[in-house]
N, CA and C atoms of all chains as a GROMACS GRO file, in nm:
protein
  600
    1MET      N    1   1.971  -0.221   0.434
    1MET     CA    2   1.892  -0.244   0.311
    1MET      C    3   1.778  -0.212   0.337
    2PHE      N    4   1.741  -0.136   0.191
    2PHE     CA    5   1.569  -0.089   0.180
    2PHE      C    6   1.539  -0.087   0.040
    3ILE      N    7   1.396  -0.164   0.046
    3ILE     CA    8   1.355  -0.204  -0.111
    3ILE      C    9   1.228  -0.108  -0.103
    4ALA      N   10   1.229  -0.028  -0.255
    4ALA     CA   11   1.131   0.031  -0.288
    4ALA      C   12   1.055  -0.020  -0.372
    5MET      N   13   0.906  -0.034  -0.343
    5MET     CA   14   0.802  -0.107  -0.470
    5MET      C   15   0.691  -0.003  -0.520
    6ASN      N   16   0.668  -0.004  -0.619
    6ASN     CA   17   0.536   0.080  -0.641
    6ASN      C   18   0.467  -0.015  -0.743
    7ARG      N   19   0.346  -0.046  -0.647
    7ARG     CA   20   0.208  -0.118  -0.756
    7ARG      C   21   0.168  -0.052  -0.834
    8PHE      N   22   0.156  -0.122  -0.961
    8PHE     CA   23   0.039  -0.051  -1.040
    8PHE      C   24  -0.041  -0.169  -1.087
    9LYS      N   25  -0.148  -0.133  -1.112
    9LYS     CA   26  -0.287  -0.206  -1.152
    9LYS      C   27  -0.312  -0.198  -1.339
   10VAL      N   28  -0.186  -0.265  -1.420
   10VAL     CA   29  -0.228  -0.223  -1.521
   10VAL      C   30  -0.385  -0.296  -1.604
   11LYS      N   31  -0.421  -0.215  -1.675
   11LYS     CA   32  -0.550  -0.219  -1.723
   11LYS      C   33  -0.529  -0.358  -1.840
   12SER      N   34  -0.634  -0.444  -1.823
   12SER     CA   35  -0.622  -0.588  -1.930
   12SER      C   36  -0.569  -0.543  -2.073
   13GLY      N   37  -0.488  -0.626  -2.151
   13GLY     CA   38  -0.454  -0.540  -2.262
   13GLY      C   39  -0.345  -0.457  -2.287
   14ASN      N   40  -0.313  -0.379  -2.171
   14ASN     CA   41  -0.182  -0.278  -2.189
   14ASN      C   42  -0.043  -0.301  -2.130
   15GLU      N   43  -0.041  -0.460  -2.110
   15GLU     CA   44   0.065  -0.512  -2.043
   15GLU      C   45   0.167  -0.493  -2.138
   16ALA      N   46   0.161  -0.542  -2.269
   16ALA     CA   47   0.314  -0.496  -2.333
   16ALA      C   48   0.345  -0.370  -2.345
   17GLU      N   49   0.259  -0.289  -2.368
   17GLU     CA   50   0.298  -0.128  -2.358
   17GLU      C   51   0.346  -0.064  -2.238
   18PHE      N   52   0.298  -0.110  -2.141
   18PHE     CA   53   0.330  -0.111  -2.015
   18PHE      C   54   0.465  -0.171  -1.985
   19GLU      N   55   0.507  -0.231  -2.038
   19GLU     CA   56   0.630  -0.319  -1.997
   19GLU      C   57   0.753  -0.249  -2.095
   20GLU      N   58   0.695  -0.210  -2.187
   20GLU     CA   59   0.752  -0.113  -2.322
   20GLU      C   60   0.842  -0.009  -2.263
   21VAL      N   61   0.734   0.045  -2.226
   21VAL     CA   62   0.741   0.195  -2.131
   21VAL      C   63   0.868   0.170  -2.051
   22TRP      N   64   0.878   0.069  -1.962
   22TRP     CA   65   0.984   0.061  -1.878
   22TRP      C   66   1.117   0.020  -1.919
   23LYS      N   67   1.103  -0.085  -2.060
   23LYS     CA   68   1.234  -0.137  -2.118
   23LYS      C   69   1.294  -0.025  -2.197
   24THR      N   70   1.229   0.071  -2.217
   24THR     CA   71   1.294   0.182  -2.304
   24THR      C   72   1.306   0.356  -2.235
   25ARG      N   73   1.272   0.338  -2.108
   25ARG     CA   74   1.307   0.460  -2.049
   25ARG      C   75   1.432   0.477  -1.998
   26ASP      N   76   1.489   0.592  -1.982
   26ASP     CA   77   1.629   0.592  -1.899
   26ASP      C   78   1.589   0.629  -1.773
   27SER      N   79   1.641   0.557  -1.690
   27SER     CA   80   1.600   0.591  -1.556
   27SER      C   81   1.693   0.698  -1.470
   28PHE      N   82   1.779   0.710  -1.529
   28PHE     CA   83   1.920   0.803  -1.477
   28PHE      C   84   1.968   0.723  -1.343
   29LEU      N   85   1.968   0.597  -1.301
   29LEU     CA   86   1.991   0.569  -1.205
   29LEU      C   87   2.128   0.511  -1.131
   30GLY      N   88   2.198   0.501  -1.256
   30GLY     CA   89   2.332   0.438  -1.263
   30GLY      C   90   2.388   0.483  -1.194
   31GLU      N   91   2.382   0.653  -1.161
   31GLU     CA   92   2.508   0.716  -1.057
   31GLU      C   93   2.443   0.762  -0.918
   32VAL      N   94   2.341   0.696  -0.914
   32VAL     CA   95   2.256   0.803  -0.774
   32VAL      C   96   2.347   0.704  -0.660
   33PRO      N   97   2.394   0.804  -0.571
   33PRO     CA   98   2.402   0.704  -0.445
   33PRO      C   99   2.319   0.634  -0.366
   34GLY      N  100   2.398   0.546  -0.332
   34GLY     CA  101   2.332   0.401  -0.294
   34GLY      C  102   2.227   0.313  -0.316
   35PHE      N  103   2.209   0.365  -0.489
   35PHE     CA  104   2.142   0.275  -0.554
   35PHE      C  105   2.193   0.124  -0.572
   36LEU      N  106   2.122   0.020  -0.550
   36LEU     CA  107   2.203  -0.114  -0.574
   36LEU      C  108   2.133  -0.166  -0.682
   37GLY      N  109   2.032  -0.199  -0.738
   37GLY     CA  110   1.932  -0.203  -0.847
   37GLY      C  111   1.798  -0.239  -0.828
   38PHE      N  112   1.757  -0.207  -0.952
   38PHE     CA  113   1.607  -0.230  -1.042
   38PHE      C  114   1.555  -0.356  -1.107
   39HIS      N  115   1.453  -0.379  -1.067
   39HIS     CA  116   1.370  -0.474  -1.122
   39HIS      C  117   1.224  -0.429  -1.146
   40LEU      N  118   1.150  -0.477  -1.275
   40LEU     CA  119   1.019  -0.469  -1.290
   40LEU      C  120   0.956  -0.583  -1.275
   41LEU      N  121   0.848  -0.593  -1.191
   41LEU     CA  122   0.766  -0.729  -1.130
   41LEU      C  123   0.658  -0.734  -1.224
   42LYS      N  124   0.646  -0.851  -1.269
   42LYS     CA  125   0.482  -0.867  -1.300
   42LYS      C  126   0.441  -0.977  -1.234
   43GLY      N  127   0.299  -0.961  -1.134
   43GLY     CA  128   0.240  -1.031  -1.053
   43GLY      C  129   0.107  -1.096  -1.137
   44ALA      N  130   0.008  -1.092  -1.040
   44ALA     CA  131  -0.102  -1.228  -1.107
   44ALA      C  132  -0.170  -1.136  -1.152
   45SER      N  133  -0.276  -1.168  -1.260
   45SER     CA  134  -0.386  -1.100  -1.306
   45SER      C  135  -0.550  -1.169  -1.279
   46ALA      N  136  -0.596  -1.030  -1.240
   46ALA     CA  137  -0.712  -1.068  -1.241
   46ALA      C  138  -0.847  -1.013  -1.342
   47ASP      N  139  -0.947  -1.012  -1.308
   47ASP     CA  140  -1.065  -0.944  -1.432
   47ASP      C  141  -1.005  -0.834  -1.522
   48GLU      N  142  -0.950  -0.738  -1.434
   48GLU     CA  143  -0.937  -0.618  -1.557
   48GLU      C  144  -0.830  -0.568  -1.546
   49HIS      N  145  -0.727  -0.659  -1.468
   49HIS     CA  146  -0.608  -0.594  -1.461
   49HIS      C  147  -0.491  -0.698  -1.437
   50THR      N  148  -0.360  -0.649  -1.470
   50THR     CA  149  -0.234  -0.734  -1.386
   50THR      C  150  -0.197  -0.684  -1.328
   51LEU      N  151  -0.139  -0.699  -1.206
   51LEU     CA  152  -0.055  -0.661  -1.091
   51LEU      C  153   0.089  -0.633  -1.167
   52TYR      N  154   0.163  -0.526  -1.158
   52TYR     CA  155   0.302  -0.484  -1.184
   52TYR      C  156   0.340  -0.451  -1.080
   53SER      N  157   0.506  -0.430  -1.027
   53SER     CA  158   0.544  -0.379  -0.940
   53SER      C  159   0.697  -0.361  -0.971
   54SER      N  160   0.735  -0.254  -0.970
   54SER     CA  161   0.862  -0.160  -0.939
   54SER      C  162   0.945  -0.245  -0.838
   55HIS      N  163   1.098  -0.221  -0.834
   55HIS     CA  164   1.148  -0.312  -0.733
   55HIS      C  165   1.278  -0.286  -0.697
   56SER      N  166   1.285  -0.147  -0.647
   56SER     CA  167   1.454  -0.125  -0.671
   56SER      C  168   1.511  -0.136  -0.504
   57THR      N  169   1.632  -0.148  -0.476
   57THR     CA  170   1.705  -0.185  -0.380
   57THR      C  171   1.806  -0.065  -0.330
   58TRP      N  172   1.822  -0.046  -0.233
   58TRP     CA  173   1.912   0.075  -0.193
   58TRP      C  174   1.979   0.042  -0.075
   59ASP      N  175   2.091   0.136  -0.062
   59ASP     CA  176   2.158   0.105   0.084
   59ASP      C  177   2.071   0.160   0.202
   60ASP      N  178   1.985   0.220   0.202
   60ASP     CA  179   1.911   0.241   0.340
   60ASP      C  180   1.826   0.330   0.273
   61GLN      N  181   1.714   0.365   0.355
   61GLN     CA  182   1.614   0.464   0.342
   61GLN      C  183   1.644   0.612   0.284
   62THR      N  184   1.722   0.659   0.358
   62THR     CA  185   1.747   0.807   0.321
   62THR      C  186   1.823   0.773   0.185
   63SER      N  187   1.912   0.716   0.137
   63SER     CA  188   1.964   0.719   0.003
   63SER      C  189   1.826   0.718  -0.108
   64PHE      N  190   1.728   0.644  -0.058
   64PHE     CA  191   1.591   0.624  -0.126
   64PHE      C  192   1.525   0.778  -0.154
   65GLU      N  193   1.504   0.820  -0.019
   65GLU     CA  194   1.479   0.955  -0.010
   65GLU      C  195   1.549   1.096  -0.053
   66ASN      N  196   1.672   1.079  -0.061
   66ASN     CA  197   1.760   1.176  -0.125
   66ASN      C  198   1.758   1.173  -0.252
   67TRP      N  199   1.707   1.039  -0.334
   67TRP     CA  200   1.714   1.034  -0.490
   67TRP      C  201   1.571   1.087  -0.514
   68THR      N  202   1.457   1.074  -0.432
   68THR     CA  203   1.333   1.133  -0.484
   68THR      C  204   1.280   1.291  -0.481
   69ARG      N  205   1.451   1.339  -0.407
   69ARG     CA  206   1.450   1.462  -0.422
   69ARG      C  207   1.530   1.535  -0.518
   70SER      N  208   1.578   1.430  -0.602
   70SER     CA  209   1.724   1.468  -0.662
   70SER      C  210   1.639   1.504  -0.842
   71GLU      N  211   1.757   1.594  -0.879
   71GLU     CA  212   1.711   1.593  -1.054
   71GLU      C  213   1.708   1.504  -1.125
   72SER      N  214   1.786   1.360  -1.091
   72SER     CA  215   1.774   1.228  -1.149
   72SER      C  216   1.616   1.166  -1.149
   73PHE      N  217   1.563   1.159  -1.058
   73PHE     CA  218   1.454   1.147  -1.015
   73PHE      C  219   1.308   1.224  -1.075
   74ARG      N  220   1.322   1.364  -1.116
   74ARG     CA  221   1.267   1.471  -1.178
   74ARG      C  222   1.244   1.392  -1.319
   75LYS      N  223   1.391   1.374  -1.370
   75LYS     CA  224   1.380   1.356  -1.519
   75LYS      C  225   1.346   1.217  -1.545
   76ALA      N  226   1.386   1.138  -1.439
   76ALA     CA  227   1.329   0.980  -1.486
   76ALA      C  228   1.161   1.014  -1.502
   77HIS      N  229   1.115   1.084  -1.423
   77HIS     CA  230   0.958   1.101  -1.373
   77HIS      C  231   0.861   1.169  -1.487
   78SER      N  232   0.949   1.246  -1.592
   78SER     CA  233   0.919   1.356  -1.675
   78SER      C  234   0.790   1.319  -1.751
   79GLY      N  235   0.810   1.210  -1.785
   79GLY     CA  236   0.676   1.125  -1.868
   79GLY      C  237   0.572   1.066  -1.789
   80ALA      N  238   0.589   1.064  -1.676
   80ALA     CA  239   0.505   0.974  -1.637
   80ALA      C  240   0.330   1.004  -1.619
   81SER      N  241   0.318   1.139  -1.631
   81SER     CA  242   0.156   1.174  -1.613
   81SER      C  243   0.114   1.137  -1.791
   82SER      N  244   0.176   1.116  -1.907
   82SER     CA  245   0.131   1.074  -1.998
   82SER      C  246   0.096   0.922  -2.020
   83ARG      N  247   0.137   0.874  -1.913
   83ARG     CA  248   0.113   0.704  -1.903
   83ARG      C  249  -0.005   0.693  -1.794
   84LYS      N  250  -0.053   0.741  -1.742
   84LYS     CA  251  -0.136   0.732  -1.644
   84LYS      C  252  -0.269   0.641  -1.728
   85GLY      N  253  -0.313   0.680  -1.858
   85GLY     CA  254  -0.394   0.594  -1.877
   85GLY      C  255  -0.393   0.411  -1.916
   86LEU      N  256  -0.283   0.392  -1.884
   86LEU     CA  257  -0.231   0.258  -1.889
   86LEU      C  258  -0.266   0.173  -1.775
   87TYR      N  259  -0.279   0.245  -1.640
   87TYR     CA  260  -0.332   0.165  -1.552
   87TYR      C  261  -0.430   0.229  -1.470
   88LEU      N  262  -0.511   0.145  -1.370
   88LEU     CA  263  -0.609   0.212  -1.274
   88LEU      C  264  -0.613   0.234  -1.138
   89ASP      N  265  -0.651   0.334  -1.140
   89ASP     CA  266  -0.583   0.410  -1.013
   89ASP      C  267  -0.450   0.457  -0.971
   90HIS      N  268  -0.415   0.507  -0.887
   90HIS     CA  269  -0.266   0.559  -0.863
   90HIS      C  270  -0.204   0.431  -0.846
   91PRO      N  271  -0.036   0.479  -0.847
   91PRO     CA  272   0.035   0.366  -0.828
   91PRO      C  273   0.018   0.354  -0.655
   92GLN      N  274   0.048   0.250  -0.580
   92GLN     CA  275   0.090   0.277  -0.437
   92GLN      C  276   0.231   0.204  -0.431
   93PHE      N  277   0.263   0.317  -0.329
   93PHE     CA  278   0.385   0.277  -0.284
   93PHE      C  279   0.368   0.187  -0.147
   94GLU      N  280   0.497   0.127  -0.149
   94GLU     CA  281   0.533   0.084  -0.018
   94GLU      C  282   0.682   0.074  -0.024
   95GLY      N  283   0.715   0.096   0.094
   95GLY     CA  284   0.883   0.060   0.127
   95GLY      C  285   0.904  -0.011   0.232
   96PHE      N  286   0.995  -0.095   0.223
   96PHE     CA  287   1.058  -0.193   0.313
   96PHE      C  288   1.200  -0.200   0.364
   97GLU      N  289   1.205  -0.192   0.502
   97GLU     CA  290   1.336  -0.216   0.550
   97GLU      C  291   1.376  -0.351   0.567
   98VAL      N  292   1.510  -0.376   0.505
   98VAL     CA  293   1.534  -0.561   0.535
   98VAL      C  294   1.590  -0.595   0.650
   99VAL      N  295   1.504  -0.679   0.721
   99VAL     CA  296   1.540  -0.685   0.863
   99VAL      C  297   1.637  -0.823   0.862
  100ILE      N  298   1.576  -0.926   0.795
  100ILE     CA  299   1.725  -1.004   0.770
  100ILE      C  300   1.763  -1.040   0.646
  101MET      N  301   1.379  -1.494  -1.336
  101MET     CA  302   1.369  -1.525  -1.217
  101MET      C  303   1.258  -1.477  -1.153
  102PHE      N  304   1.214  -1.547  -1.042
  102PHE     CA  305   1.113  -1.536  -0.960
  102PHE      C  306   1.125  -1.455  -0.829
  103ILE      N  307   1.051  -1.395  -0.807
  103ILE     CA  308   1.038  -1.382  -0.640
  103ILE      C  309   0.888  -1.354  -0.587
  104ALA      N  310   0.892  -1.435  -0.466
  104ALA     CA  311   0.783  -1.503  -0.384
  104ALA      C  312   0.782  -1.431  -0.262
  105MET      N  313   0.679  -1.342  -0.229
  105MET     CA  314   0.633  -1.267  -0.060
  105MET      C  315   0.522  -1.320  -0.014
  106ASN      N  316   0.552  -1.301   0.097
  106ASN     CA  317   0.450  -1.354   0.165
  106ASN      C  318   0.400  -1.194   0.260
  107ARG      N  319   0.294  -1.156   0.258
  107ARG     CA  320   0.279  -1.040   0.331
  107ARG      C  321   0.181  -1.064   0.466
  108PHE      N  322   0.257  -1.010   0.613
  108PHE     CA  323   0.211  -1.069   0.740
  108PHE      C  324   0.182  -0.912   0.790
  109LYS      N  325  -0.002  -0.900   0.846
  109LYS     CA  326   0.016  -0.820   0.902
  109LYS      C  327   0.032  -0.862   1.051
  110VAL      N  328   0.123  -0.800   1.131
  110VAL     CA  329   0.150  -0.826   1.229
  110VAL      C  330   0.120  -0.765   1.344
  111LYS      N  331   0.032  -0.778   1.447
  111LYS     CA  332  -0.058  -0.725   1.557
  111LYS      C  333   0.047  -0.595   1.643
  112SER      N  334   0.039  -0.496   1.640
  112SER     CA  335   0.107  -0.395   1.707
  112SER      C  336   0.162  -0.470   1.836
  113GLY      N  337   0.273  -0.449   1.878
  113GLY     CA  338   0.330  -0.510   1.981
  113GLY      C  339   0.418  -0.633   1.997
  114ASN      N  340   0.348  -0.731   1.876
  114ASN     CA  341   0.426  -0.875   1.837
  114ASN      C  342   0.548  -0.878   1.748
  115GLU      N  343   0.592  -0.730   1.706
  115GLU     CA  344   0.682  -0.740   1.622
  115GLU      C  345   0.836  -0.794   1.655
  116ALA      N  346   0.857  -0.774   1.777
  116ALA     CA  347   0.985  -0.796   1.810
  116ALA      C  348   1.012  -0.970   1.812
  117GLU      N  349   0.877  -1.030   1.849
  117GLU     CA  350   0.860  -1.154   1.860
  117GLU      C  351   0.844  -1.255   1.748
  118PHE      N  352   0.780  -1.170   1.652
  118PHE     CA  353   0.742  -1.204   1.507
  118PHE      C  354   0.932  -1.227   1.419
  119GLU      N  355   1.008  -1.105   1.462
  119GLU     CA  356   1.129  -1.097   1.384
  119GLU      C  357   1.197  -1.207   1.472
  120GLU      N  358   1.194  -1.255   1.560
  120GLU     CA  359   1.276  -1.336   1.657
  120GLU      C  360   1.250  -1.470   1.583
  121VAL      N  361   1.123  -1.502   1.597
  121VAL     CA  362   1.086  -1.635   1.511
  121VAL      C  363   1.148  -1.679   1.362
  122TRP      N  364   1.164  -1.561   1.284
  122TRP     CA  365   1.220  -1.581   1.158
  122TRP      C  366   1.381  -1.596   1.195
  123LYS      N  367   1.425  -1.499   1.260
  123LYS     CA  368   1.601  -1.486   1.291
  123LYS      C  369   1.649  -1.617   1.320
  124THR      N  370   1.567  -1.737   1.398
  124THR     CA  371   1.559  -1.812   1.478
  124THR      C  372   1.556  -1.974   1.424
  125ARG      N  373   1.462  -1.962   1.293
  125ARG     CA  374   1.414  -2.057   1.230
  125ARG      C  375   1.510  -2.083   1.147
  126ASP      N  376   1.488  -2.278   1.176
  126ASP     CA  377   1.603  -2.350   1.036
  126ASP      C  378   1.503  -2.351   0.908
  127SER      N  379   1.560  -2.272   0.807
  127SER     CA  380   1.456  -2.248   0.673
  127SER      C  381   1.472  -2.386   0.582
  128PHE      N  382   1.568  -2.454   0.611
  128PHE     CA  383   1.612  -2.562   0.529
  128PHE      C  384   1.572  -2.517   0.415
  129LEU      N  385   1.642  -2.416   0.353
  129LEU     CA  386   1.641  -2.337   0.252
  129LEU      C  387   1.803  -2.393   0.138
  130GLY      N  388   1.892  -2.364   0.216
  130GLY     CA  389   2.038  -2.379   0.164
  130GLY      C  390   2.053  -2.505   0.056
  131GLU      N  391   1.978  -2.609   0.050
  131GLU     CA  392   1.998  -2.681  -0.070
  131GLU      C  393   1.922  -2.724  -0.173
  132VAL      N  394   1.798  -2.618  -0.129
  132VAL     CA  395   1.683  -2.609  -0.227
  132VAL      C  396   1.716  -2.599  -0.384
  133PRO      N  397   1.683  -2.679  -0.480
  133PRO     CA  398   1.718  -2.647  -0.608
  133PRO      C  399   1.638  -2.524  -0.678
  134GLY      N  400   1.743  -2.426  -0.708
  134GLY     CA  401   1.711  -2.291  -0.793
  134GLY      C  402   1.648  -2.175  -0.674
  135PHE      N  403   1.716  -2.212  -0.526
  135PHE     CA  404   1.663  -2.093  -0.432
  135PHE      C  405   1.806  -2.006  -0.440
  136LEU      N  406   1.765  -1.860  -0.439
  136LEU     CA  407   1.853  -1.758  -0.468
  136LEU      C  408   1.926  -1.684  -0.349
  137GLY      N  409   1.783  -1.677  -0.265
  137GLY     CA  410   1.785  -1.585  -0.175
  137GLY      C  411   1.690  -1.552  -0.090
  138PHE      N  412   1.690  -1.528   0.054
  138PHE     CA  413   1.552  -1.487   0.119
  138PHE      C  414   1.633  -1.361   0.227
  139HIS      N  415   1.489  -1.291   0.220
  139HIS     CA  416   1.515  -1.152   0.302
  139HIS      C  417   1.379  -1.170   0.404
  140LEU      N  418   1.361  -1.097   0.518
  140LEU     CA  419   1.248  -1.090   0.617
  140LEU      C  420   1.256  -0.914   0.593
  141LEU      N  421   1.135  -0.860   0.517
  141LEU     CA  422   1.107  -0.730   0.504
  141LEU      C  423   0.992  -0.665   0.636
  142LYS      N  424   1.029  -0.528   0.640
  142LYS     CA  425   0.949  -0.482   0.751
  142LYS      C  426   0.890  -0.324   0.682
  143GLY      N  427   0.764  -0.331   0.650
  143GLY     CA  428   0.701  -0.223   0.601
  143GLY      C  429   0.638  -0.141   0.701
  144ALA      N  430   0.554  -0.059   0.631
  144ALA     CA  431   0.485   0.045   0.731
  144ALA      C  432   0.387   0.010   0.822
  145SER      N  433   0.384   0.083   0.926
  145SER     CA  434   0.288   0.075   1.060
  145SER      C  435   0.147   0.130   1.062
  146ALA      N  436   0.014   0.070   1.092
  146ALA     CA  437  -0.100   0.102   1.073
  146ALA      C  438  -0.142   0.118   1.225
  147ASP      N  439  -0.271   0.153   1.258
  147ASP     CA  440  -0.308   0.171   1.387
  147ASP      C  441  -0.291   0.023   1.462
  148GLU      N  442  -0.296  -0.068   1.429
  148GLU     CA  443  -0.329  -0.185   1.506
  148GLU      C  444  -0.207  -0.292   1.413
  149HIS      N  445  -0.160  -0.238   1.305
  149HIS     CA  446  -0.006  -0.392   1.265
  149HIS      C  447   0.064  -0.285   1.210
  150THR      N  448   0.193  -0.362   1.186
  150THR     CA  449   0.283  -0.360   1.096
  150THR      C  450   0.287  -0.457   1.010
  151LEU      N  451   0.343  -0.401   0.902
  151LEU     CA  452   0.313  -0.499   0.785
  151LEU      C  453   0.440  -0.548   0.748
  152TYR      N  454   0.468  -0.726   0.732
  152TYR     CA  455   0.604  -0.730   0.698
  152TYR      C  456   0.578  -0.806   0.575
  153SER      N  457   0.694  -0.899   0.521
  153SER     CA  458   0.704  -0.934   0.394
  153SER      C  459   0.786  -1.031   0.392
  154SER      N  460   0.768  -1.195   0.357
  154SER     CA  461   0.858  -1.258   0.370
  154SER      C  462   0.930  -1.248   0.157
  155HIS      N  463   1.024  -1.275   0.180
  155HIS     CA  464   1.084  -1.217   0.010
  155HIS      C  465   1.194  -1.302  -0.022
  156SER      N  466   1.160  -1.428  -0.116
  156SER     CA  467   1.263  -1.513  -0.146
  156SER      C  468   1.292  -1.511  -0.297
  157THR      N  469   1.413  -1.544  -0.348
  157THR     CA  470   1.411  -1.516  -0.498
  157THR      C  471   1.477  -1.661  -0.580
  158TRP      N  472   1.428  -1.675  -0.671
  158TRP     CA  473   1.436  -1.840  -0.738
  158TRP      C  474   1.478  -1.775  -0.872
  159ASP      N  475   1.522  -1.945  -0.917
  159ASP     CA  476   1.568  -1.917  -1.047
  159ASP      C  477   1.454  -1.893  -1.131
  160ASP      N  478   1.344  -1.949  -1.117
  160ASP     CA  479   1.199  -1.962  -1.169
  160ASP      C  480   1.081  -1.984  -1.072
  161GLN      N  481   0.988  -1.999  -1.165
  161GLN     CA  482   0.877  -2.022  -1.062
  161GLN      C  483   0.835  -2.155  -1.028
  162THR      N  484   0.912  -2.274  -1.142
  162THR     CA  485   0.849  -2.397  -1.116
  162THR      C  486   0.992  -2.445  -0.993
  163SER      N  487   1.065  -2.346  -0.996
  163SER     CA  488   1.170  -2.396  -0.876
  163SER      C  489   1.099  -2.342  -0.730
  164PHE      N  490   1.068  -2.246  -0.723
  164PHE     CA  491   0.977  -2.230  -0.599
  164PHE      C  492   0.857  -2.304  -0.595
  165GLU      N  493   0.762  -2.358  -0.704
  165GLU     CA  494   0.689  -2.453  -0.682
  165GLU      C  495   0.701  -2.599  -0.645
  166ASN      N  496   0.822  -2.634  -0.692
  166ASN     CA  497   0.878  -2.737  -0.650
  166ASN      C  498   0.914  -2.750  -0.510
  167TRP      N  499   0.979  -2.637  -0.454
  167TRP     CA  500   1.000  -2.643  -0.329
  167TRP      C  501   0.870  -2.636  -0.233
  168THR      N  502   0.748  -2.556  -0.258
  168THR     CA  503   0.633  -2.559  -0.229
  168THR      C  504   0.561  -2.728  -0.189
  169ARG      N  505   0.617  -2.803  -0.258
  169ARG     CA  506   0.566  -2.955  -0.211
  169ARG      C  507   0.678  -3.050  -0.202
  170SER      N  508   0.799  -2.990  -0.147
  170SER     CA  509   0.878  -3.091  -0.102
  170SER      C  510   0.906  -3.090   0.053
  171GLU      N  511   0.984  -3.198   0.102
  171GLU     CA  512   0.986  -3.181   0.268
  171GLU      C  513   1.058  -3.100   0.326
  172SER      N  514   1.125  -3.004   0.278
  172SER     CA  515   1.200  -2.881   0.306
  172SER      C  516   1.083  -2.799   0.354
  173PHE      N  517   0.997  -2.794   0.282
  173PHE     CA  518   0.881  -2.686   0.241
  173PHE      C  519   0.827  -2.727   0.426
  174ARG      N  520   0.769  -2.880   0.387
  174ARG     CA  521   0.704  -2.876   0.522
  174ARG      C  522   0.767  -2.875   0.641
  175LYS      N  523   0.900  -2.941   0.667
  175LYS     CA  524   0.999  -2.900   0.800
  175LYS      C  525   0.979  -2.756   0.838
  176ALA      N  526   1.007  -2.664   0.739
  176ALA     CA  527   1.056  -2.536   0.787
  176ALA      C  528   0.892  -2.494   0.804
  177HIS      N  529   0.766  -2.531   0.796
  177HIS     CA  530   0.658  -2.450   0.796
  177HIS      C  531   0.582  -2.532   0.933
  178SER      N  532   0.633  -2.649   0.972
  178SER     CA  533   0.596  -2.724   1.080
  178SER      C  534   0.539  -2.653   1.210
  179GLY      N  535   0.609  -2.541   1.270
  179GLY     CA  536   0.574  -2.470   1.366
  179GLY      C  537   0.449  -2.346   1.340
  180ALA      N  538   0.429  -2.367   1.182
  180ALA     CA  539   0.366  -2.192   1.138
  180ALA      C  540   0.262  -2.185   1.235
  181SER      N  541   0.171  -2.285   1.251
  181SER     CA  542  -0.004  -2.284   1.320
  181SER      C  543   0.022  -2.220   1.465
  182SER      N  544   0.136  -2.253   1.502
  182SER     CA  545   0.162  -2.181   1.642
  182SER      C  546   0.145  -2.048   1.674
  183ARG      N  547   0.201  -1.997   1.567
  183ARG     CA  548   0.242  -1.832   1.546
  183ARG      C  549   0.142  -1.785   1.483
  184LYS      N  550   0.018  -1.817   1.451
  184LYS     CA  551  -0.102  -1.745   1.388
  184LYS      C  552  -0.152  -1.626   1.467
  185GLY      N  553  -0.120  -1.627   1.620
  185GLY     CA  554  -0.179  -1.547   1.687
  185GLY      C  555  -0.104  -1.382   1.683
  186LEU      N  556   0.036  -1.409   1.630
  186LEU     CA  557   0.080  -1.303   1.601
  186LEU      C  558   0.044  -1.227   1.519
  187TYR      N  559  -0.045  -1.241   1.439
  187TYR     CA  560  -0.111  -1.140   1.302
  187TYR      C  561  -0.255  -1.154   1.274
  188LEU      N  562  -0.274  -1.080   1.195
  188LEU     CA  563  -0.386  -1.045   1.161
  188LEU      C  564  -0.428  -1.110   1.061
  189ASP      N  565  -0.554  -1.207   1.043
  189ASP     CA  566  -0.603  -1.243   0.869
  189ASP      C  567  -0.518  -1.344   0.881
  190HIS      N  568  -0.480  -1.374   0.758
  190HIS     CA  569  -0.381  -1.473   0.722
  190HIS      C  570  -0.292  -1.399   0.641
  191PRO      N  571  -0.167  -1.469   0.595
  191PRO     CA  572  -0.093  -1.441   0.505
  191PRO      C  573  -0.128  -1.411   0.400
  192GLN      N  574  -0.074  -1.327   0.319
  192GLN     CA  575  -0.135  -1.303   0.167
  192GLN      C  576  -0.014  -1.355   0.084
  193PHE      N  577  -0.010  -1.444  -0.010
  193PHE     CA  578   0.125  -1.481  -0.088
  193PHE      C  579   0.076  -1.367  -0.217
  194GLU      N  580   0.193  -1.358  -0.279
  194GLU     CA  581   0.172  -1.268  -0.421
  194GLU      C  582   0.358  -1.290  -0.476
  195GLY      N  583   0.304  -1.372  -0.591
  195GLY     CA  584   0.436  -1.420  -0.645
  195GLY      C  585   0.448  -1.310  -0.775
  196PHE      N  586   0.604  -1.281  -0.807
  196PHE     CA  587   0.604  -1.196  -0.940
  196PHE      C  588   0.712  -1.258  -1.001
  197GLU      N  589   0.694  -1.260  -1.146
  197GLU     CA  590   0.825  -1.302  -1.253
  197GLU      C  591   0.849  -1.159  -1.263
  198VAL      N  592   1.033  -1.190  -1.320
  198VAL     CA  593   1.128  -1.054  -1.286
  198VAL      C  594   1.067  -1.041  -1.444
  199VAL      N  595   1.062  -0.906  -1.464
  199VAL     CA  596   1.026  -0.879  -1.630
  199VAL      C  597   1.164  -0.830  -1.662
  200ILE      N  598   1.234  -0.708  -1.580
  200ILE     CA  599   1.331  -0.645  -1.620
  200ILE      C  600   1.443  -0.688  -1.501
   0.00000   0.00000   0.00000
């Protein structure tokens, strides 16, 4: 199993708008081979931002990587550039292999 | 739902020993109220370390915090100090509320 996380430092005050984007988006993930599940996670707040992370679970890393090269991925991220103002820096990707 | 993660920078070369510690430990988690599941995750490697993260899932943050004050927690972490040599720095805790 493989877990893909993308960390976002959302500017303070933008939290509700950021969550709404994720709640209302069409992820096109339902029929993607090897996809198991998705969560949006809210972490700690600092002076200027709140940490969020997307959290998707896959059969294996190959399934995730195939998705990133797919038409479903392109469609799900087509509006991403317009949302850059909501967070500091670039999102930071981390992929994890499930060992236990 | 709540996800508790503890990030470890395991010194290069210590990966197998670190994984073995987790595979053979007695977590005492089975009967803890609100506990849902546990994984050990292996992330990216850098020059001097490999990132690992524990990943436990809970009904809510209160269940997790109750566990950290319990006898089960104390027993599960009783050998932790002897394993400090396996990783750089202190483990870094991050807790996440599941928003979606």
